[in-house]
N, C-alpha and C positions, 0 to 999 in steps of 0.2 A: 347492650340496649340501644335503640335508636337515638335517644336523646344525648347519648355520650359520645356519638360520632363526631371526630374532629379532623376533617380533611385538611391538607396542608394549604397555606395561602397560594402556593404556585398552582395547585390544581383548580381552586377556586378562581383564581385570576385567569387562569387559562380558559376556564368555562365562560367568563366574561367575554374574552376575547372571541371564543368560538360564537357567542350569540351576536357579537357586532358583525363578524364577517359572514355568517349565514343569513343575516337579516335580509340580503338582497339575493341570496343564492337559492332559497328554499323553493321559490316559484320561477326561477329563471328571470327572464326579463319583465315578466308580469304584465301590467297595463301598457308598457312601452312597445310591446309586440302590436297591440292593436294600432297604435299611432304609426309605427313602422310600416305595417302592412297596408294601412289605408293611404299615408302620405307618400310613401317611396315606391310601393309595388302596386299601387292601384287596385287593391283587392276590395270587394263589396262586402257590405255588413254581414251576409249570410256566410261567405268565405272565412271572414275574420272570426265570425262565432264558431265556426267548425274548428279553426286553428286553436282558438282560446280553449275550446271544450275538450279536445283530443287528450290534453294533458290531464284534465281531471278525470277523463275516462280511464286513463292508464293508472292513475292514482286509485280510483275505485277498484279496479282489479287487484293492484298490488298492496293496497292498504292493510288489510287483515293479515295476509301472509307475512307482511313486513312486521307487524306487531308481534306475531307469533314468533318470528324469527328473532326479534329482539329479546323476548322473553326466553328463548331457548339457548341462544349463544352468548358467550362472555365477551366476544370480540366486537362489543358496541362501537368502539372507537374506529375500528377498521370499516365497519358499515358506513360510517359517516364519510370516511374517506373515499370509498367506492362511489357513494352517492354524489359527492361533490365532483368527482371526476366526470361522471355522467352530465352533470350540469353545464360543466366546462366545456365538454365536447359538443354539447347540444347547441349552446349559445354561440360558439365559434362557427359552427356549421350554418346556423341560421343568418348570421351576419355576412358570411361569404356567399351563400347560396340560397336566396330567399325564394325558392321554387316551392310548389305545393307538397311534392314528396319529401323534399329535405325539411321542410318546416314541420309537417306532420310527424315524420320519424324522430326529429329532434324534440318535439313537444311530448312525444311518448316517452323518451329517455328522461326528460325533466320531470314527467309525472310520476314515474317509477321512483326517481330520487326523492321527490316530494313526499312519498309514501314512507321513507325510511327516516327523515329528518326529525319529525316531531316525537315519535315514540323513543327513538335512539337518545335524543337530547334529554328528554324528560326522565328516561330510565337512567341515564348517567347521573342526572341531578339528584334523583331519589336515591341512588346507590352511594352517593357522596354524602348527603346530609340528612336523610331519613325522613319519616313523616312529620315529626315534631317541628322541623325547620323548613319544610316543604313550601309553606304558603309565602313566606318572605323570600325564600330563594327564587321561587317561580316569578314572583314579582321582580325580583332584581334580574333574573334572565330576560323578562319581557322589557324591562328598562333598557338593557344594553342592546336588546334586539331592535328596539325602536330607535335608539341612537345610531345603530348601524344602518337602519333604513333612512334616517335623516341624512346621514353622510353620504349613502349611496345615491339618494335622490339628487342631492346637491351636485355630486360629481357627474351624475348622469345628465342633468339639465345643461351643466357647462360643457360636457363632452358633445351633447347632441347639438347644441347651439354653435358652438366654436369650431368643431371638428366635423362631425357627421353623425347622422342618427345611429348607424351601424357601430359606432364606437361605443355604445351602451352595452352591446353583446360582449365585447372584449372586457369591459369594466367588470361585468358579473363573472366572466371566467377567471379574472385576476383575483376577485374576493373568494372564489371558490378555492384558489391555492392558499389564501390566507387562512381559510377555515381548516384546510388539512393540517397546516403547521399548528395551528391553535389545538386541535383535538389531539395531537400526538404529545403534546406538552401535558396533558391531563394525566396524572399518575395511575396507571392500571390497578396497582395494588391497593389503592384507596377506595375503589368502587366495589361496594357490597353487591354482588349480582343476585343474591337471593332477595334482598331488600329492594333492588331495583326492578323486580318484576311483581312487587306487592306481597312478598311473603315476609321473611325477616323475623317472625315470632314463632315460627314452626320448627319442630325438631327434623332431623334429616330424615327419619323414617316416614313422618307425616308428608314431608316435601315429596319424597319419592313417590308415595301413594297418590299425591295430587297430580304428579306427572303422569302416572299411569291412567288417570281419569281426565287428561286434558280436554279430550273431545267431548266429553259430557259437560265439562265446566263451559265450554263455548256454547253448547246448547242451552246451558242454564242462563247465560247472558240474554238470549233472546226471549226468555219468559220472565225476566225481572221487570216489572212494570216501572219501576223508578227509572232504570236505564232505557226502557223503550220510550217513555214519553220525554225523557231528556233528549234522546237521539231525535225524535220526531221534531222537537222544538228547534234543535239545532240545524236540522236539514233544512226546515223552512227559513230559518235566519239567513243561511248562507244561499238559498234559492233567491232570496230577496237582495242579498248584499253583493254577491259575486260580480254581477253585471253592471252594477251602478258606475264604479270608476271607469271601466273600459268604455261605457257609453258616454261618459264625461269627456274621456280622451278623444273619442271620435267626433264630438261636437267641437271640441277645441281644435281639432285638425282640419276643420272646414274653412279654408281660405285664410289661414293665418301663417303659413309658410314655416321656417325653421323655428319661430317662436313657440310652435305647439309642445314641443319637449319642454321648453322652459315652463309653460302653464302647468303641463302634467306634473313636473318636478314640483312646482310649488303646491299643487294639491296634495303631494304625497309628504311634503315637508311640512305642511300646516298640521296634517293628520298625525305625523310622527311626533311633532313638538308637543301635541296635546297628549299622545299615548305615553310618552316618557313619564310625565308626573302621575297620569291616571293609573298606569300599571303598577307603579311604585305604590301608590295609595291603595289600589285594590288588594295588592299583597298584603299590606298591613291591616286593612279593616276587614279582611276575610277570615282574619283569626277568630272573629266572634261569630260571623254568619255569612253565609254565601248568596242565599237567593235573593235578598233586597238589592245587593249590589249588582247582581247579574240582571235583574229586571230593568235597572236602569239602562243597561247596554242593549236590551231588547227594545226599550221604548224609544230611543233616540232614532232607530233606523227607519221606520215610517215617516218620521218628521223629516228626515234628510231626503227621502225619496220625493216627497211632496214639494220641498224647496227647490229641488233641481228644475222643476217645471215653470217656476216663476220668472226666470230670466236666464238667457244664454250669455250674459256678460262674463268673461273670464274671471274677473275680480270676485263677482258674486259666487260663481261656482267653486273658486278656490276657498272662499270663506265658509262655505257649507261643510267643507272638509273637517271643520272643528268637530262637528258631530261623529264623523267617521273616527275621529282620533278617540272620542270618549268610548264609542262602542268597541273599536279595536283594542284599546287598552284593558278594558274590562274583560273582553271575551278571552284574550290570550291567557290571562291569569286564571280566572274562575272555571273555564272549561277544564283546565288540567286538575284544579283542586277538587272539583266536584267528581270527577272520575276517579281520582284517588280515594276520596271518601267512600264512593260506591263499591270499590274493589278492595279496600284495605284488608289485608290477611288473607285474601283468596289466591294469590299468585297469578290473577288474570288481569293485572294492571295494563300492561302493554297490549295484550290482545283486545282489551276493551277499547283502549285508545285507537287501536287499528280499526275496530269496527265503526268506532265514532267518526273517525277520519274518512273511512269509506262512506259513510253517511253524509259527511260534509262534501265529498267529491261529488256523490250524486247531486246534491243541491246545488253546488257551484256549476256543474256542468250542464244541467238543465237550464240554469239561469241564463248562461251565455247563449245557449241555442235559442232559447224563448225569446230573449231580448233581440237577438239578431233579426229573427223573422218579424217580431212586432214592430221593431224600429223601420225595417224595409217596407212594411205595408201601412203603417198607421202613424210613424213618426217618433221622435225621441220623447215627447211628453207623455204620450200613451204608454210607452215602454216604462218610463220612471213610475207612473201611476200604478201600474199592474205590479211592479216590484214593491211598491209601497203597501199596496193591499196585502200581499203575501206576508210582509213584515208585521202587519197588524194580527194576522192569524197566528204567526210565530210567537208573538207576545202573549196572545191569550192561551195558547198551550202551554207555555212555560209557567204563566201566572197561576192557572187553575189545576194543572195536572202534575207539575213537578214539585216534589216537597223539598224542604230544607234538608241538606246533606250533612250539616255540621253538627251531627247528633251528639257527640261527646260534649260539646260546649252546652247544648240543650240539657243534657242530663246533668251536668255539674250546676247549671243555673237552677234546675228544678230541685236538685238535692239541698242546695243552699237555702232555698225558700223554704223547703220542708224544715231544715233545722232551725231556721229563724222563728217559724210558727211554734216549734216545739219549745 
């Protein structure tokens, strides 16, 4: 049974280390690329938007196949190793040769890797601890992930200021090596690969039949109204969110010299400091209900977008990242748990994750492209306000159209009330 799973301390500790190292590896150099291309390579906002978007386009294409691959293969650790190698090669190439073809090609490699990391890590986690302990374990994963982001942002700021901006690329490559070592330390025999794809309670005969109807199952996902509205809300959330920090980075890069990387690191550090306790608390409180917690994450995003328009003072922009920390900490935990709720017992957990992350990639990619054009023609404040308006729509869709998914708790509560009345 799932609740009797007891993975070794070595595997769980290695999963902690994996989340620390992968924290700054999942998206390559992330917003630092925006600063580097503007300040060191003199790219314009449209070119930067294209460079930032091509990675998410590659992720869109690879995401659902990656989820299906994680469902099908038992070699989940090796998938993470290969993805980390992709990120390492891409970052080193961009650091050495910041030309358009090299940056685009490298971003495509990193985008493909980014499609593999989320479902593979979550599948390994579910395969190790089971559904009963998933909420707290995902909260722990995100806590260590944000701790890794905090460490990486601090090192990146120091490296960018005291060495060179391109040193950040090599830092990410080094962290990719650390992630490879960590994932290899997780004991393969302790991962239940049936449980890892959302089965776990079915017989072998039933499981084989489900595999025979895998493509029908994927089509069923598209007709599930709960998953559909959840996906729409998430797409809009990332449409509004993805371009905000890169735009802040571009503002910080205007006339501030080498200190721009320090300010960007400060933005990330503040957000990660908030995400560490928020993600831990989200994992604990999500045991009783999902939607009220997730609503808070949706609600702070439009506020953040409006606040960015009030001042371009670096200290103010950094302080606004507190809201990013709240939203990011909640989203990282609750999105995984709600997908697990919606797919429990179906064997489609990682495929659904893949499709959801494809939607996230669509939202993020369109966000950077739209923001680049708007900023070039109307300025940064208009860009932030448009993103804030999209965030309001995302909040409305989630509030009115997405139901609570923690049905087991609701049923138990209803049953207890019924017994009390009797």
